[in-house]
A tleap script that builds the chain and sets N, CA, C and O, in Angstrom:
source leaprc.protein.ff14SB
mol = sequence {
  NMET ALA MET ALA ALA MET SER ASP ARG LYS
  ALA VAL ALA GLN ASP ALA ALA LYS ARG LEU
  GLY ILE LYS THR THR THR LEU TYR MET TYR
  VAL ASN GLY ASP GLY SER VAL LYS GLU PRO
  GLY GLN LYS LEU LEU GLU VAL PHE LYS CLEU
}
set mol.1.N position { 3.747 -0.098 -5.986 }
set mol.1.CA position { 2.647 0.601 -6.574 }
set mol.1.C position { 1.733 1.174 -5.480 }
set mol.1.O position { 1.288 2.318 -5.564 }
set mol.2.N position { 1.470 0.375 -4.477 }
set mol.2.CA position { 0.615 0.825 -3.374 }
set mol.2.C position { 1.265 1.984 -2.630 }
set mol.2.O position { 0.589 2.945 -2.263 }
set mol.3.N position { 2.562 1.900 -2.407 }
set mol.3.CA position { 3.270 2.954 -1.691 }
set mol.3.C position { 3.213 4.258 -2.478 }
set mol.3.O position { 2.996 5.323 -1.898 }
set mol.4.N position { 3.404 4.185 -3.781 }
set mol.4.CA position { 3.367 5.381 -4.617 }
set mol.4.C position { 1.973 5.993 -4.622 }
set mol.4.O position { 1.823 7.210 -4.519 }
set mol.5.N position { 0.963 5.153 -4.741 }
set mol.5.CA position { -0.414 5.656 -4.765 }
set mol.5.C position { -0.771 6.331 -3.453 }
set mol.5.O position { -1.396 7.391 -3.458 }
set mol.6.N position { -0.392 5.748 -2.350 }
set mol.6.CA position { -0.758 6.290 -1.050 }
set mol.6.C position { 0.065 7.525 -0.681 }
set mol.6.O position { -0.367 8.318 0.156 }
set mol.7.N position { 1.220 7.701 -1.279 }
set mol.7.CA position { 2.029 8.879 -0.966 }
set mol.7.C position { 1.451 10.144 -1.597 }
set mol.7.O position { 1.807 11.253 -1.197 }
set mol.8.N position { 0.570 9.989 -2.571 }
set mol.8.CA position { -0.110 11.122 -3.193 }
set mol.8.C position { -1.217 11.594 -2.260 }
set mol.8.O position { -2.151 10.842 -1.981 }
set mol.9.N position { -1.126 12.816 -1.779 }
set mol.9.CA position { -2.103 13.332 -0.806 }
set mol.9.C position { -3.524 13.371 -1.361 }
set mol.9.O position { -4.492 13.365 -0.601 }
set mol.10.N position { -3.646 13.410 -2.676 }
set mol.10.CA position { -4.961 13.457 -3.298 }
set mol.10.C position { -5.541 12.058 -3.517 }
set mol.10.O position { -6.706 11.918 -3.889 }
set mol.11.N position { -4.741 11.042 -3.291 }
set mol.11.CA position { -5.179 9.667 -3.536 }
set mol.11.C position { -6.260 9.251 -2.546 }
set mol.11.O position { -6.263 9.673 -1.389 }
set mol.12.N position { -7.148 8.441 -3.010 }
set mol.12.CA position { -8.195 7.865 -2.173 }
set mol.12.C position { -7.854 6.392 -2.006 }
set mol.12.O position { -7.729 5.660 -2.988 }
set mol.13.N position { -7.704 5.962 -0.763 }
set mol.13.CA position { -7.286 4.592 -0.480 }
set mol.13.C position { -8.187 3.573 -1.160 }
set mol.13.O position { -7.707 2.564 -1.676 }
set mol.14.N position { -9.464 3.826 -1.162 }
set mol.14.CA position { -10.412 2.906 -1.779 }
set mol.14.C position { -10.118 2.738 -3.270 }
set mol.14.O position { -10.176 1.626 -3.795 }
set mol.15.N position { -9.805 3.834 -3.948 }
set mol.15.CA position { -9.490 3.781 -5.376 }
set mol.15.C position { -8.182 3.037 -5.625 }
set mol.15.O position { -8.087 2.232 -6.552 }
set mol.16.N position { -7.181 3.306 -4.802 }
set mol.16.CA position { -5.890 2.631 -4.945 }
set mol.16.C position { -6.049 1.126 -4.742 }
set mol.16.O position { -5.495 0.329 -5.500 }
set mol.17.N position { -6.798 0.746 -3.728 }
set mol.17.CA position { -7.022 -0.676 -3.453 }
set mol.17.C position { -7.755 -1.336 -4.612 }
set mol.17.O position { -7.421 -2.452 -5.011 }
set mol.18.N position { -8.733 -0.659 -5.141 }
set mol.18.CA position { -9.500 -1.217 -6.269 }
set mol.18.C position { -8.599 -1.446 -7.476 }
set mol.18.O position { -8.692 -2.482 -8.135 }
set mol.19.N position { -7.724 -0.480 -7.768 }
set mol.19.CA position { -6.790 -0.624 -8.899 }
set mol.19.C position { -5.851 -1.800 -8.692 }
set mol.19.O position { -5.447 -2.455 -9.653 }
set mol.20.N position { -5.504 -2.069 -7.440 }
set mol.20.CA position { -4.592 -3.169 -7.124 }
set mol.20.C position { -5.310 -4.503 -6.976 }
set mol.20.O position { -4.671 -5.548 -6.864 }
set mol.21.N position { -6.633 -4.466 -6.975 }
set mol.21.CA position { -7.406 -5.691 -6.845 }
set mol.21.C position { -7.419 -6.255 -5.433 }
set mol.21.O position { -7.512 -7.465 -5.230 }
set mol.22.N position { -7.324 -5.341 -4.448 }
set mol.22.CA position { -7.339 -5.754 -3.044 }
set mol.22.C position { -8.347 -4.905 -2.284 }
set mol.22.O position { -8.851 -3.909 -2.802 }
set mol.23.N position { -8.634 -5.307 -1.058 }
set mol.23.CA position { -9.530 -4.530 -0.205 }
set mol.23.C position { -8.747 -3.412 0.474 }
set mol.23.O position { -7.531 -3.507 0.641 }
set mol.24.N position { -9.440 -2.376 0.856 }
set mol.24.CA position { -8.811 -1.241 1.527 }
set mol.24.C position { -8.137 -1.680 2.820 }
set mol.24.O position { -7.058 -1.189 3.152 }
set mol.25.N position { -8.752 -2.588 3.545 }
set mol.25.CA position { -8.148 -3.064 4.794 }
set mol.25.C position { -6.829 -3.776 4.530 }
set mol.25.O position { -5.895 -3.676 5.326 }
set mol.26.N position { -6.753 -4.489 3.420 }
set mol.26.CA position { -5.500 -5.160 3.054 }
set mol.26.C position { -4.435 -4.124 2.724 }
set mol.26.O position { -3.283 -4.266 3.135 }
set mol.27.N position { -4.805 -3.098 1.995 }
set mol.27.CA position { -3.872 -2.026 1.658 }
set mol.27.C position { -3.283 -1.420 2.925 }
set mol.27.O position { -2.068 -1.252 3.038 }
set mol.28.N position { -4.160 -1.091 3.882 }
set mol.28.CA position { -3.695 -0.477 5.121 }
set mol.28.C position { -2.936 -1.449 6.021 }
set mol.28.O position { -2.253 -1.016 6.950 }
set mol.29.N position { -3.041 -2.737 5.767 }
set mol.29.CA position { -2.271 -3.705 6.548 }
set mol.29.C position { -0.777 -3.595 6.182 }
set mol.29.O position { 0.095 -3.862 7.009 }
set mol.30.N position { -0.504 -3.200 4.936 }
set mol.30.CA position { 0.869 -3.167 4.446 }
set mol.30.C position { 1.448 -1.768 4.271 }
set mol.30.O position { 2.666 -1.591 4.310 }
set mol.31.N position { 0.582 -0.772 4.077 }
set mol.31.CA position { 1.048 0.587 3.775 }
set mol.31.C position { 0.298 1.596 4.640 }
set mol.31.O position { -0.915 1.487 4.819 }
set mol.32.N position { 1.021 2.576 5.174 }
set mol.32.CA position { 0.410 3.669 5.929 }
set mol.32.C position { -0.263 4.655 4.976 }
set mol.32.O position { -0.015 4.635 3.770 }
set mol.33.N position { -1.092 5.492 5.512 }
set mol.33.CA position { -1.793 6.490 4.717 }
set mol.33.C position { -0.885 7.484 4.014 }
set mol.33.O position { -1.288 8.113 3.035 }
set mol.34.N position { 0.335 7.629 4.504 }
set mol.34.CA position { 1.285 8.555 3.861 }
set mol.34.C position { 2.174 7.861 2.833 }
set mol.34.O position { 3.068 8.486 2.262 }
set mol.35.N position { 1.930 6.570 2.596 }
set mol.35.CA position { 2.700 5.824 1.607 }
set mol.35.C position { 3.893 5.084 2.171 }
set mol.35.O position { 4.539 4.316 1.458 }
set mol.36.N position { 4.195 5.302 3.441 }
set mol.36.CA position { 5.319 4.567 4.034 }
set mol.36.C position { 4.892 3.124 4.299 }
set mol.36.O position { 3.721 2.831 4.543 }
set mol.37.N position { 5.860 2.257 4.245 }
set mol.37.CA position { 5.578 0.824 4.375 }
set mol.37.C position { 5.521 0.421 5.847 }
set mol.37.O position { 6.295 0.914 6.667 }
set mol.38.N position { 4.602 -0.473 6.167 }
set mol.38.CA position { 4.501 -1.019 7.515 }
set mol.38.C position { 5.345 -2.284 7.572 }
set mol.38.O position { 5.796 -2.766 6.532 }
set mol.39.N position { 5.567 -2.832 8.760 }
set mol.39.CA position { 6.415 -4.006 8.929 }
set mol.39.C position { 5.984 -5.183 8.047 }
set mol.39.O position { 6.844 -5.784 7.403 }
set mol.40.N position { 4.693 -5.541 7.987 }
set mol.40.CA position { 4.316 -6.658 7.103 }
set mol.40.C position { 4.635 -6.372 5.635 }
set mol.40.O position { 5.008 -7.278 4.890 }
set mol.41.N position { 4.489 -5.124 5.226 }
set mol.41.CA position { 4.830 -4.741 3.860 }
set mol.41.C position { 6.317 -4.856 3.606 }
set mol.41.O position { 6.734 -5.276 2.527 }
set mol.42.N position { 7.118 -4.489 4.586 }
set mol.42.CA position { 8.568 -4.595 4.451 }
set mol.42.C position { 8.982 -6.049 4.303 }
set mol.42.O position { 9.881 -6.370 3.526 }
set mol.43.N position { 8.326 -6.927 5.051 }
set mol.43.CA position { 8.631 -8.355 4.947 }
set mol.43.C position { 8.316 -8.879 3.553 }
set mol.43.O position { 9.072 -9.684 3.009 }
set mol.44.N position { 7.222 -8.437 2.978 }
set mol.44.CA position { 6.889 -8.855 1.610 }
set mol.44.C position { 7.922 -8.350 0.612 }
set mol.44.O position { 8.324 -9.077 -0.296 }
set mol.45.N position { 8.346 -7.109 0.783 }
set mol.45.CA position { 9.363 -6.561 -0.105 }
set mol.45.C position { 10.650 -7.366 -0.030 }
set mol.45.O position { 11.308 -7.587 -1.046 }
set mol.46.N position { 11.006 -7.799 1.157 }
set mol.46.CA position { 12.214 -8.602 1.325 }
set mol.46.C position { 12.068 -9.975 0.681 }
set mol.46.O position { 13.014 -10.477 0.074 }
set mol.47.N position { 10.896 -10.585 0.807 }
set mol.47.CA position { 10.655 -11.904 0.210 }
set mol.47.C position { 10.777 -11.810 -1.303 }
set mol.47.O position { 11.382 -12.675 -1.937 }
set mol.48.N position { 10.203 -10.758 -1.884 }
set mol.48.CA position { 10.220 -10.607 -3.342 }
set mol.48.C position { 11.413 -9.784 -3.819 }
set mol.48.O position { 11.557 -9.510 -5.010 }
set mol.49.N position { 12.277 -9.391 -2.861 }
set mol.49.CA position { 13.494 -8.627 -3.161 }
set mol.49.C position { 13.218 -7.402 -4.027 }
set mol.49.O position { 13.885 -7.161 -5.033 }
set mol.50.N position { 12.206 -6.633 -3.602 }
set mol.50.CA position { 11.836 -5.424 -4.328 }
set mol.50.C position { 12.400 -4.192 -3.654 }
set mol.50.O position { 12.188 -3.077 -4.130 }
savepdb mol mol.pdb
quit
């Protein structure tokens, strides 16, 4: 969900984080501004097999 929200160029990170119930800094810890996943995010995806 975070990746999809951030891949939208019109998306505002603060709004996406609020919808997900997390802080903006947490969002950016796992997802880049273009919606691509960062290494910690990839590890979470592997743990949850998503």
